[in-house]
C-alpha positions in Angstrom: 6.9 3.4 -15.9 3.8 1.7 -17.0 4.6 -1.3 -14.9 5.2 0.8 -11.8 1.9 2.7 -12.2 0.1 -0.7 -12.8 1.5 -1.9 -9.4 0.1 1.3 -7.8 -3.2 0.7 -9.4 -3.2 -2.9 -8.2 -2.1 -1.8 -4.7 -5.0 0.7 -4.5 -7.5 -1.9 -5.6 -6.1 -4.5 -3.2 -6.3 -1.9 -0.3 -9.8 -1.0 -1.2 -10.9 -4.8 -1.3 -9.0 -5.3 2.0 -11.0 -2.6 3.8 -14.3 -3.1 1.9 -14.4 -6.7 2.7 -13.8 -6.1 6.4 -10.5 -8.1 6.5 -8.9 -5.4 8.6 -11.1 -6.2 11.6 -9.9 -9.8 11.7 -6.4 -9.4 10.1 -5.3 -5.9 11.3 -3.7 -3.1 9.4 -2.3 -4.5 6.0 1.4 -5.1 6.2 3.9 -4.6 3.4 4.5 -8.3 3.3 0.8 -9.1 2.9 0.3 -6.5 0.1 3.4 -7.7 -1.7 2.0 -11.2 -1.6 -1.3 -9.9 -3.0 0.8 -8.4 -5.8 2.7 -11.7 -6.3 6.0 -9.8 -5.7 8.7 -10.0 -3.2 8.5 -7.3 -0.5 11.7 -5.8 -1.4 11.0 -5.5 -5.1 7.5 -4.3 -4.4 8.9 -1.6 -2.0 11.4 -0.5 -4.6 8.7 -0.1 -7.2 6.4 1.9 -4.9 9.3 4.0 -3.7 10.4 4.8 -7.2 6.9 5.8 -8.4 5.7 7.7 -5.3 8.7 8.8 -3.4 7.2 7.1 -0.3 7.6 3.7 1.2 4.8 1.1 1.0 4.3 1.5 4.8 3.7 5.3 4.3 1.5 4.5 1.3 -0.6 2.2 3.4 -0.7 4.7 6.3 -1.8 7.4 3.9 -4.6 5.1 2.7 -5.6 4.3 6.3 -5.7 8.1 7.1 -7.8 8.8 4.0 -10.4 6.2 5.1 -10.3 7.4 8.7 -10.9 11.0 7.5 -14.0 9.9 5.6 -15.3 8.0 8.6 -14.5 10.8 11.0 -16.3 13.4 8.9 -19.1 11.3 7.7 -20.2 8.9 10.4 -21.2 8.9 14.0 -18.8 6.2 15.0 -16.5 6.8 18.0 -12.8 7.1 17.3 -12.3 3.7 19.0 -14.9 2.1 16.7 -13.1 3.6 13.6 -9.7 2.4 14.9 -10.9 -1.2 15.3 -12.6 -1.1 11.9 -9.3 0.0 10.4 -7.5 -2.9 11.9 -5.8 -1.4 14.9 -5.7 -3.4 18.1 -5.5 -0.4 20.3 -7.1 3.0 19.5 -4.0 4.7 20.9 -1.9 3.3 18.1 -4.5 4.7 15.5 -4.5 8.1 17.2 -0.6 8.3 17.2 -0.4 7.2 13.5 -3.1 9.6 12.5 -1.3 12.5 14.3 2.0 11.6 12.8 0.5 11.7 9.3 -1.8 14.7 9.7 -0.5 16.7 12.5 -3.9 16.5 14.2 -5.5 14.0 16.6 -8.6 12.3 15.2 -10.8 14.3 17.6 -9.2 17.6 16.5 -9.8 16.6 12.9 -13.4 15.7 13.5 -14.0 18.9 15.4 -12.5 21.0 12.6 -14.9 19.5 9.9 
């Protein structure tokens, strides 16, 4: 159990560094393979650990992190939805909007308007 929670802590730190450093703008939304590599684990073993600990896939975990960051930016910045999408590593703002709505049930605009 300690090993699993350590992997989650390391994943959270890796995602924070990824976004804080601006890598998403040049490299895109982080992939399971890239995050597994950061953890020095195989993608399948990494996926199994995260699934066992959280009940969600690594992809879902990454999406939840992206939505968390997006919510902060939507509520606390004057950036357009397109600017936020590009900052988060999306090549097309429509992909960001679709993913955000899938996770939250709201479009980014509806979320911003409700806050």
